[in-house]
N, C-alpha and C positions, 0 to 999 in steps of 0.2 A: 936625614936619611931619605932617599928617593925610592919609591916603590914602582917598579915597571909592571904595567898591566898587559896581559895578553889581549889580543884583538877580541876574543870572546868575552873576556871580563869587561872590556871597555864598552862593547856593544850592549852588554847586559845593563851596565850603569846608565847608558843613554836611555834604554827602555824604562828603567826604574825612574829616572829623572823626568821622563815624559808624563809620569803619573803624580808627581809630587808637588805640593804647595807648602809654603811656610817651612822651608828647609826639611822637607820630608815628614813633617808632623801631620799632614793632611793629604789624603789622596782619595779618589773616587773611582769606582769601577765603571761608571757611565762615561766619564770623560777623562782626558789627560790634561796637561797644562798648555796645550797648543790647540789652535783651531783645527778641527777636522770636518769631515763632510756632514756629520750629524749637527755640529754647531752652526755650520753655514745654513743648514735647513732651518734651524731654530732662529737664526738671525732673520731669514726671509719670512718666517712665520710671524715673528714679532713685528716686522716692518709692515706686513699686510694686515694683521689683526689689531695691532695697537698703534695706529699712526700718530696718536697724541703723546706717546711715550718719549719725552724729551728732557726730563729733569731728573737730577740725581735723587731727589726725594721720592720719585715715582718708582725707583728700582724695587724696593721691598714689596710694594703693592702689585706691580706687574709680574714680579717673580712668582708670587703665589698663584696668580692667574695662569701663568705659563706652566707651572708645576702641575696644576690640575688638567690643563688642556692636553699636555703631552705625557702625563703620567710619569713624571720624573721627580726625584727627591727635591725638597725645598732648597737645600744647600747647593745642589748642582744648578738648579734654576736661577738662584741668586747670582752665581758667578756668571752664567750666560747673560743674564739681563744687565749686569753691571758692565761687562765687556761690550755688549751691544750699545750701551749708553756712551762708553768711551769712543766706539766706532762712529756713533752718531755725530759726535763733536769733531771727529776727524774727517769723515767723508760727506756728511750731510746726506743720509740715505734718501731723503725726500726727493732729491734731484738726481739720485744715482740710478742708472738704468741696468746695471749688471745684476748678477745673482749673488754677489759678495763672495764668490768662490776664490777670488784673488786673495782673500784673507787666509786661505789654507796654510797651515804651518806657522801662523803668527802666534806669539806667546799670549797666553791668557793671564790676566792679573787676578790674583785671589781677592775675593770679597766675601766676608762672612759676618754672621751675627755674633757679637760679643756681649757679655754681661759683666758688670762690676757689682760684686756683693759689698755694699757700703751703706752707711747711714744715710737716711733721707730726712731732711729737716721738716718738722711738722709745726703747725700752729694750732693751739687749743682754744676753744670758745666755751665759756660758761654763761648760761642765761640765768638772770636773777631779777629780783624785784626790790625797789626801794620807794618809800613814800615820797611824794613830791606834788607839784601842782601843774595843772594844764590851764593855760590862759587863752581866752577867746573873747570875741566881741559879738554881741547879739542884742536883739530887741526884747528878748525874754529868756527866762531860765529854760523854758521848753525849747526855744530855738537854739540856745547854747548846747543843750543836751543832744538835740538833733544833729548839730555840727559835729559833736564829738562822736556820735554814732556813725557818722559818715567819714570819720578819721580826719576831721578838719579842726585845727586849733592854731592859735597865733604863736604861742610859745609854750615851752615846758621847762621845768627845772626840778632838781631833786633836792631833798633835805638831807644834808650830810649827817645830821644828828641821828638819823634812823639807820639801823643795820640793814644789810642786804640779805634777802631770802634767796637761797639758791641750793641746788642739790650738787654737792661737791663731787659726787660720783658720776654725774652725768656731764661729761665733757665732750664736745663735738671736735674731733680731731680731723684736720685736713692737711694735705701737703702744702707747705709754704711756697707757693708758686713764685712769689716775688723775691725769694731769697735762695731757692734751691740752685740756680745757676751759679751765683757767686760762691755759694757754699761748696759746691762740687768742684769748681775751678780752683779754689784755694786748697781743698783737700788733696786733689791730684797734684797740684803744683808743689805743695809742701811735702808730700809723702809719696811721691811717685814710686820710689823703690819698694816701699812696703805694700803699696796698693797693687802693684803688678801681680802679687800672689793671689789677689782676689778677682782677677780677670779670667773669664772662661770663654772659650769658643763654643757656641751653642749649635746643637744639631748637626755635628759633623762626625 
């Protein structure tokens, strides 16, 4: 069944769409979803104030600076900086002599901060003590002890016949940096449908 819209309804939808990102789930009062005069001014400000802003990983850092400089919300600044980054790769503003006003009306691509509430792999370390031997070479017992006091020895070994003294409640936990990437990749790959429910858009 087709629904015919009046011109007024159609124009209203166009205005609403000009404010929407992510299928209408996000919109901002400061900007729409197209480049306007304010965003052109932001682009020129970024080009002048942050000439070294050329990499995608710089976007979050510079967006926080822009947010403070222009007193705009962080999520709005993030979108502006990301689209400026896209523009940088398209026009190379370093060699561009205009004021970027030709970008007026160009669509803005959404870019936001997301979070996933998910397990993080950890590794625990327990410190303990076990009887053993330190071996070194010296001309006297005193010299040998001097070496040990300086942290110098030739070899060491533990006697497995002795138990280990440790405090089982004192475990040093830290993120398993060597495993977390593989773990997260596998979790998302194997359970993407379930994990989607744990993803949130931050600060919008």
